[in-house]
Backbone as CSV, one residue per row, in Angstrom:
resi,resn,N_x,N_y,N_z,CA_x,CA_y,CA_z,C_x,C_y,C_z
1,MET,18.535,-81.093,-35.226,17.263,-81.053,-35.930,17.520,-80.708,-37.396
2,SER,16.647,-81.199,-38.201,16.829,-80.960,-39.633,16.114,-79.678,-40.051
3,LEU,16.444,-79.207,-41.212,15.850,-77.982,-41.769,14.365,-78.168,-42.056
4,VAL,13.948,-79.345,-42.453,12.540,-79.635,-42.755,11.696,-79.509,-41.490
5,THR,12.230,-79.864,-40.361,11.499,-79.761,-39.100,11.358,-78.308,-38.661
6,LEU,12.375,-77.498,-38.913,12.345,-76.101,-38.498,11.588,-75.188,-39.477
7,LEU,11.376,-75.627,-40.701,10.745,-74.798,-41.734,9.344,-74.293,-41.347
8,PRO,8.443,-75.123,-40.809,7.124,-74.587,-40.407,7.216,-73.501,-39.335
9,PHE,8.134,-73.657,-38.405,8.295,-72.645,-37.358,8.830,-71.335,-37.935
10,ILE,9.752,-71.436,-38.870,10.316,-70.239,-39.500,9.247,-69.496,-40.292
11,VAL,8.424,-70.246,-41.015,7.339,-69.628,-41.800,6.331,-68.957,-40.861
12,LEU,5.997,-69.594,-39.772,5.038,-69.039,-38.809,5.582,-67.755,-38.183
13,ILE,6.840,-67.745,-37.809,7.450,-66.545,-37.218,7.521,-65.426,-38.250
14,GLY,7.827,-65.750,-39.488,7.864,-64.751,-40.553,6.481,-64.134,-40.817
15,ALA,5.446,-64.950,-40.821,4.086,-64.442,-41.028,3.666,-63.523,-39.886
16,MET,3.997,-63.888,-38.652,3.656,-63.042,-37.506,4.398,-61.716,-37.585
17,PHE,5.649,-61.739,-38.016,6.429,-60.513,-38.172,5.791,-59.587,-39.211
18,LEU,5.382,-60.153,-40.350,4.761,-59.338,-41.404,3.430,-58.738,-40.950
19,MET,2.637,-59.502,-40.201,1.349,-58.989,-39.726,1.531,-57.861,-38.721
20,THR,2.461,-58.008,-37.800,2.675,-56.950,-36.813,3.269,-55.716,-37.467
21,ARG,4.108,-55.912,-38.452,4.685,-54.768,-39.180,3.593,-53.997,-39.912
22,SER,2.669,-54.708,-40.531,1.557,-54.065,-41.239,0.662,-53.302,-40.263
23,ALA,0.393,-53.899,-39.115,-0.451,-53.231,-38.118,0.228,-51.978,-37.571
24,LYS,1.527,-52.064,-37.343,2.265,-50.889,-36.848,2.263,-49.775,-37.887
25,LYS,2.377,-50.155,-39.152,2.379,-49.166,-40.225,1.028,-48.436,-40.284
26,LYS,-0.071,-49.175,-40.166,-1.406,-48.555,-40.171,-1.597,-47.663,-38.948
27,GLN,-1.107,-48.113,-37.822,-1.227,-47.329,-36.597,-0.433,-46.029,-36.715
28,GLN,0.727,-46.079,-37.305,1.549,-44.872,-37.484,0.873,-43.910,-38.459
29,GLN,0.231,-44.426,-39.515,-0.504,-43.571,-40.447,-1.664,-42.869,-39.748
30,ALA,-2.354,-43.581,-38.846,-3.460,-42.977,-38.107,-2.959,-41.868,-37.183
31,VAL,-1.823,-42.083,-36.539,-1.243,-41.056,-35.660,-0.839,-39.834,-36.480
32,ASP,-0.243,-40.054,-37.643,0.153,-38.934,-38.507,-1.075,-38.153,-38.982
33,MET,-2.125,-38.885,-39.321,-3.364,-38.235,-39.766,-3.960,-37.373,-38.653
34,ARG,-3.952,-37.882,-37.441,-4.506,-37.115,-36.318,-3.635,-35.906,-35.979
35,ASN,-2.344,-36.010,-36.242,-1.452,-34.884,-35.994,-1.598,-33.796,-37.054
36,GLN,-2.175,-34.116,-38.195,-2.402,-33.130,-39.253,-3.604,-32.247,-38.976
37,MET,-4.402,-32.599,-37.982,-5.605,-31.811,-37.679,-5.224,-30.394,-37.288
38,GLN,-5.965,-29.452,-37.830,-5.798,-28.051,-37.494,-7.181,-27.462,-37.279
39,PRO,-7.274,-26.368,-36.544,-8.580,-25.723,-36.412,-9.130,-25.353,-37.793
40,GLY,-10.385,-25.721,-38.023,-11.033,-25.482,-39.307,-11.110,-26.720,-40.177
41,SER,-10.396,-27.793,-39.825,-10.440,-29.026,-40.610,-11.745,-29.764,-40.347
42,GLY,-12.247,-30.412,-41.377,-13.426,-31.262,-41.213,-12.990,-32.664,-40.855
43,VAL,-13.660,-33.278,-39.877,-13.293,-34.627,-39.438,-14.533,-35.509,-39.323
44,ARG,-14.276,-36.820,-39.331,-15.312,-37.815,-39.042,-14.831,-38.623,-37.850
45,THR,-15.656,-38.742,-36.834,-15.271,-39.514,-35.658,-15.467,-41.000,-35.953
46,ILE,-14.940,-41.860,-35.083,-15.110,-43.292,-35.282,-16.572,-43.697,-35.097
47,GLY,-17.361,-42.838,-34.488,-18.793,-43.090,-34.339,-19.598,-42.630,-35.535
48,GLY,-18.956,-41.946,-36.498,-19.644,-41.529,-37.709,-20.163,-40.103,-37.686
49,MET,-19.788,-39.300,-36.701,-20.243,-37.918,-36.630,-19.268,-37.011,-37.386
50,TYR,-19.817,-36.108,-38.183,-19.009,-35.138,-38.925,-19.015,-33.817,-38.174
51,ALA,-17.843,-33.216,-38.038,-17.726,-31.955,-37.310,-16.494,-31.210,-37.804
52,THR,-16.377,-29.976,-37.341,-15.236,-29.134,-37.675,-14.365,-28.976,-36.439
53,VAL,-13.053,-29.073,-36.621,-12.114,-28.941,-35.504,-12.075,-27.489,-35.072
54,LYS,-12.270,-27.277,-33.776,-12.236,-25.924,-33.230,-10.922,-25.673,-32.496
55,GLU,-10.444,-26.702,-31.803,-9.232,-26.550,-30.998,-8.563,-27.918,-30.862
56,VAL,-7.240,-27.970,-30.971,-6.490,-29.223,-30.843,-5.578,-29.113,-29.628
57,ASN,-5.711,-30.061,-28.706,-4.851,-30.129,-27.531,-3.962,-31.366,-27.641
58,GLU,-3.240,-31.683,-26.571,-2.313,-32.810,-26.624,-3.036,-34.144,-26.815
59,ASP,-4.065,-34.407,-26.028,-4.786,-35.681,-26.109,-6.249,-35.513,-26.512
60,THR,-6.723,-34.290,-26.590,-8.144,-34.061,-26.875,-8.308,-33.107,-28.054
61,VAL,-9.529,-33.123,-28.587,-9.892,-32.249,-29.700,-11.262,-31.663,-29.385
62,LEU,-11.411,-30.349,-29.537,-12.696,-29.695,-29.358,-13.327,-29.551,-30.744
63,LEU,-14.506,-30.144,-30.917,-15.178,-30.162,-32.210,-16.414,-29.280,-32.180
64,ASP,-16.666,-28.612,-33.294,-17.866,-27.803,-33.471,-18.825,-28.626,-34.325
65,ALA,-19.878,-29.173,-33.695,-20.813,-30.048,-34.392,-21.995,-29.285,-34.964
66,GLY,-22.139,-28.030,-34.643,-23.245,-27.226,-35.134,-23.251,-25.903,-34.407
67,PRO,-24.217,-25.055,-34.722,-24.284,-23.759,-34.044,-24.483,-23.928,-32.538
68,GLY,-23.491,-23.525,-31.777,-23.581,-23.579,-30.320,-23.330,-24.952,-29.724
69,VAL,-22.873,-25.921,-30.525,-22.627,-27.276,-30.025,-21.139,-27.574,-30.139
70,ASP,-20.442,-27.506,-28.989,-19.018,-27.824,-28.939,-18.861,-29.122,-28.159
71,LEU,-18.115,-30.063,-28.728,-17.933,-31.375,-28.115,-16.449,-31.646,-27.923
72,LEU,-16.099,-32.226,-26.790,-14.717,-32.565,-26.477,-14.519,-34.063,-26.716
73,PHE,-13.601,-34.411,-27.617,-13.330,-35.805,-27.959,-11.866,-36.119,-27.695
74,ALA,-11.579,-37.382,-27.456,-10.196,-37.841,-27.393,-9.650,-37.874,-28.824
75,LYS,-8.366,-37.609,-28.975,-7.768,-37.623,-30.310,-7.913,-38.985,-30.979
76,ASN,-7.891,-40.045,-30.183,-8.002,-41.398,-30.725,-9.378,-41.669,-31.332
77,SER,-10.361,-40.855,-31.005,-11.711,-41.094,-31.523,-11.945,-40.443,-32.889
78,ILE,-10.933,-39.805,-33.444,-11.055,-39.219,-34.777,-10.733,-40.308,-35.797
79,GLY,-11.705,-40.624,-36.636,-11.527,-41.694,-37.616,-10.870,-41.223,-38.893
80,ALA,-11.162,-39.985,-39.317,-10.587,-39.485,-40.571,-10.589,-37.969,-40.566
81,VAL,-9.534,-37.409,-41.125,-9.471,-35.971,-41.375,-9.808,-35.802,-42.845
82,LEU,-10.864,-35.031,-43.150,-11.383,-34.905,-44.506,-10.855,-33.654,-45.190
83,THR,-10.789,-33.702,-46.503,-10.451,-32.502,-47.266,-11.653,-31.564,-47.235
84,ASP,-11.431,-30.294,-47.558,-12.532,-29.323,-47.534,-13.631,-29.695,-48.526
85,ASP,-13.243,-30.134,-49.729,-14.243,-30.508,-50.731,-15.061,-31.712,-50.278
86,GLU,-14.396,-32.703,-49.706,-15.097,-33.900,-49.257,-16.033,-33.580,-48.091
87,TYR,-15.574,-32.757,-47.152,-16.401,-32.378,-45.999,-17.639,-31.610,-46.466
88,ASN,-17.458,-30.642,-47.380,-18.603,-29.867,-47.873,-19.566,-30.733,-48.676
89,ARG,-19.043,-31.703,-49.415,-19.913,-32.589,-50.188,-20.767,-33.447,-49.263
90,ILE,-20.177,-33.977,-48.203,-20.897,-34.866,-47.302,-21.843,-34.091,-46.387
91,VAL,-21.348,-33.049,-45.752,-22.131,-32.345,-44.729,-23.140,-31.375,-45.330
92,HIS,-22.696,-30.587,-46.302,-23.555,-29.539,-46.844,-24.171,-29.898,-48.193
93,GLY,-23.715,-30.975,-48.806,-24.230,-31.371,-50.110,-23.759,-30.475,-51.233
94,ILE,-22.618,-29.821,-51.056,-22.097,-28.887,-52.049,-21.105,-29.634,-52.933
95,GLU,-21.341,-29.598,-54.246,-20.425,-30.203,-55.207,-19.602,-29.097,-55.853
96,HIS,-18.283,-29.178,-55.750,-17.417,-28.168,-56.354,-16.987,-28.551,-57.758
97,ASP,-16.978,-29.836,-58.077,-16.454,-30.287,-59.355,-17.611,-30.594,-60.304
98,LEU,-18.221,-29.569,-60.860,-19.324,-29.747,-61.796,-18.882,-29.335,-63.194
99,LYS,-17.701,-29.764,-63.603,-17.144,-29.353,-64.890,-17.858,-30.013,-66.049
100,SER,-18.234,-31.263,-65.919,-18.863,-31.959,-67.036,-20.335,-32.189,-66.735
101,ASP,-21.188,-31.575,-67.544,-22.621,-31.770,-67.395,-23.106,-32.930,-68.244
102,ALA,-22.229,-33.552,-69.018,-22.635,-34.630,-69.913,-23.070,-35.869,-69.134
103,GLY,-22.476,-36.138,-68.007,-22.799,-37.332,-67.251,-23.924,-37.144,-66.250
104,VAL,-24.536,-35.975,-66.218,-25.572,-35.700,-65.240,-26.903,-36.252,-65.747
105,VAL,-27.589,-37.003,-64.908,-28.883,-37.563,-65.264,-29.955,-36.541,-64.907
106,PRO,-30.887,-36.246,-65.834,-31.921,-35.254,-65.542,-32.917,-35.780,-64.512
107,ASP,-33.659,-34.844,-63.902,-34.643,-35.222,-62.898,-35.835,-35.946,-63.498
108,ASP,-36.197,-35.602,-64.731,-37.315,-36.289,-65.368,-36.808,-37.034,-66.594
109,ALA,-37.608,-37.927,-67.109,-37.178,-38.764,-68.223,-37.559,-38.181,-69.572
110,SER,-38.100,-36.965,-69.626,-38.549,-36.412,-70.899,-37.396,-36.218,-71.870
111,SER,-36.219,-35.848,-71.378,-35.093,-35.653,-72.280,-34.531,-36.985,-72.759
112,LEU,-34.785,-38.057,-72.037,-34.290,-39.364,-72.441,-35.165,-40.005,-73.510
113,THR,-36.465,-39.680,-73.526,-37.379,-40.299,-74.481,-37.429,-39.549,-75.791
114,GLY,-36.975,-38.329,-75.824,-36.956,-37.557,-77.049,-38.222,-36.750,-77.271
115,THR,-39.189,-36.844,-76.401,-40.395,-36.023,-76.526,-40.243,-34.802,-75.664
116,ASP,-41.003,-33.786,-76.004,-40.883,-32.561,-75.219,-41.656,-32.629,-73.914
117,GLY,-42.541,-33.593,-73.765,-43.246,-33.773,-72.509,-44.529,-32.985,-72.407
118,SER,-44.846,-32.127,-73.393,-46.062,-31.327,-73.270,-47.303,-32.197,-73.441
119,ALA,-47.254,-33.201,-74.310,-48.409,-34.076,-74.486,-48.598,-34.936,-73.239
120,ASP,-47.503,-35.391,-72.678,-47.597,-36.201,-71.467,-48.112,-35.371,-70.300
121,ALA,-47.677,-34.135,-70.204,-48.121,-33.271,-69.111,-49.612,-32.993,-69.221
122,ALA,-50.116,-32.839,-70.462,-51.546,-32.590,-70.642,-52.348,-33.819,-70.238
123,ALA,-51.836,-35.010,-70.524,-52.547,-36.227,-70.161,-52.523,-36.438,-68.651
124,VAL,-51.429,-36.087,-68.025,-51.306,-36.296,-66.584,-52.103,-35.261,-65.799
125,SER,-52.121,-34.021,-66.265,-52.786,-32.973,-65.501,-54.276,-32.933,-65.842
126,ASP,-55.000,-33.861,-65.294,-56.449,-33.914,-65.452,-57.057,-33.186,-64.264
127,ASP,-57.998,-32.284,-64.543,-58.567,-31.466,-63.472,-59.545,-32.232,-62.593
128,ARG,-59.976,-33.406,-63.030,-60.922,-34.167,-62.217,-60.206,-34.813,-61.043
129,PRO,-60.777,-34.744,-59.848,-60.156,-35.419,-58.716,-60.359,-36.934,-58.836
130,VAL,-59.391,-37.674,-58.349,-59.480,-39.121,-58.384,-60.132,-39.586,-57.102
131,ASP,-61.231,-40.349,-57.246,-61.958,-40.858,-56.091,-61.582,-42.318,-55.901
132,LEU,-60.906,-42.618,-54.817,-60.469,-43.975,-54.560,-61.416,-44.729,-53.635
133,GLY,-62.443,-44.068,-53.168,-63.391,-44.697,-52.266,-64.460,-45.458,-53.025
134,LYS,-65.217,-46.300,-52.300,-66.304,-47.057,-52.905,-67.490,-46.131,-53.070
135,LYS,-68.084,-46.187,-54.225,-69.211,-45.310,-54.498,-70.486,-45.903,-53.916
136,ASP,-71.323,-45.057,-53.368,-72.597,-45.505,-52.844,-73.552,-45.725,-54.009
137,GLU,-74.167,-46.899,-54.036,-75.103,-47.227,-55.097,-76.477,-47.452,-54.505
138,GLU,-77.439,-47.279,-55.363,-78.797,-47.548,-54.923,-78.971,-49.050,-54.832
139,PRO,-79.761,-49.514,-53.856,-79.966,-50.954,-53.740,-80.692,-51.476,-54.983
140,GLY,-80.269,-52.650,-55.446,-80.923,-53.272,-56.580,-80.255,-52.974,-57.903
141,THR,-79.289,-52.080,-57.939,-78.608,-51.793,-59.201,-77.232,-52.413,-59.161
142,LYS,-76.780,-52.902,-60.291,-75.460,-53.507,-60.379,-74.592,-52.621,-61.242
143,ASN,-73.366,-52.528,-60.854,-72.454,-51.782,-61.702,-71.916,-52.697,-62.799
144,GLU,-71.146,-52.172,-63.692,-70.675,-52.909,-64.859,-69.805,-54.099,-64.475
145,ALA,-68.951,-53.939,-63.477,-68.073,-55.027,-63.054,-68.868,-56.177,-62.464
146,GLU,-69.879,-55.869,-61.683,-70.694,-56.922,-61.097,-71.460,-57.675,-62.170
147,GLU,-71.910,-56.963,-63.209,-72.631,-57.628,-64.288,-71.721,-58.587,-65.047
148,LYS,-70.462,-58.181,-65.286,-69.520,-59.056,-65.975,-69.200,-60.282,-65.127
149,THR,-69.078,-60.102,-63.816,-68.797,-61.218,-62.929,-69.964,-62.199,-62.916
150,ALA,-71.173,-61.681,-62.868,-72.350,-62.547,-62.869,-72.455,-63.316,-64.179
151,ALA,-72.135,-62.683,-65.306,-72.203,-63.350,-66.598,-71.134,-64.441,-66.683
152,ALA,-69.941,-64.192,-66.143,-68.878,-65.190,-66.165,-69.238,-66.385,-65.305
153,GLU,-69.878,-66.141,-64.163,-70.285,-67.243,-63.287,-71.358,-68.086,-63.951
154,ALA,-72.251,-67.449,-64.702,-73.307,-68.183,-65.378,-72.715,-69.083,-66.460
155,ASP,-71.662,-68.611,-67.126,-71.034,-69.417,-68.168,-70.285,-70.609,-67.580
156,GLU,-69.833,-70.493,-66.358,-69.029,-71.538,-65.747,-69.851,-72.607,-65.049
157,GLU,-71.172,-72.488,-65.023,-72.000,-73.488,-64.352,-71.827,-74.828,-65.044
158,PRO,-71.782,-75.923,-64.296,-71.625,-77.233,-64.931,-72.850,-77.560,-65.781
159,LYS,-72.561,-78.088,-66.931,-73.649,-78.429,-67.841,-74.153,-79.822,-67.493
160,LYS,-75.439,-79.979,-67.601,-76.058,-81.271,-67.276,-75.903,-82.210,-68.452
161,THR,-75.552,-83.429,-68.116,-75.416,-84.443,-69.162,-76.459,-85.523,-68.952
162,ASP,-76.525,-86.432,-69.844,-77.544,-87.490,-69.755,-77.009,-88.714,-69.030
163,GLY,-76.119,-88.511,-68.108,-75.675,-89.617,-67.282,-74.301,-90.141,-67.630
164,ASP,-73.798,-89.793,-68.790,-72.450,-90.234,-69.141,-71.452,-89.346,-68.408
165,SER,-70.582,-89.988,-67.689,-69.609,-89.223,-66.906,-68.214,-89.685,-67.264
166,ASP,-67.286,-88.733,-67.253,-65.890,-89.067,-67.537,-65.150,-89.546,-66.283
167,ALA,-65.791,-89.451,-65.143,-65.147,-89.852,-63.896,-64.960,-91.363,-63.856
168,LYS,-63.847,-91.802,-63.293,-63.583,-93.229,-63.185,-64.388,-93.806,-62.045
169,LYS,-64.847,-95.023,-62.253,-65.673,-95.676,-61.243,-64.897,-96.741,-60.547
C-alpha cells in the first residue's frame, strides 16, 4: 500500500489519540480538585448547590447546606471546590476586594447628572395621592378630554359638495 492511502487512517488515529489524551487530562484535574477538599471548604455540586464540606470520606462527602441540614454526596458529584472569597461572594454576597471605589456605580443617578437632586426630590414628593381610577361624573357633563374628542370628530365630518366627486367612475 502506498503512503497516500494510509495517510487518512494515520490522521484519524492521531486525532483520536489527542482527544482521549485531553479527556484524560481533564478527568485527572477533576480528581485532583476533589482530593483537595478539606472540611470547611466551600463547594458547588454538579447540580448547582453551594455548601460547605463537613467531612470527607473515601467515596463520599458530608456537606453542610445550612443550619441543621447535612447532606451526604458522592465525591463525583462535586463540580468545583471554591476559594473562600468566591464562596462568600456567591453564597453570602460579601465582597472582600473593595479597594477601588472609582468603578462603583451609585444607586441613584443624581451624582451622574451633576445636580444635587433636591429640586428633583421636591418635584417627586408631592403630598397629593395619585388617583388612577375613573372619576364619577354627573350625568350630562363632559370632561375636557371628551370635549376635545367631540370637537375633533366634528372637524372630520365629510363636507358636502355640489356633486363634483374625485372618485373614478
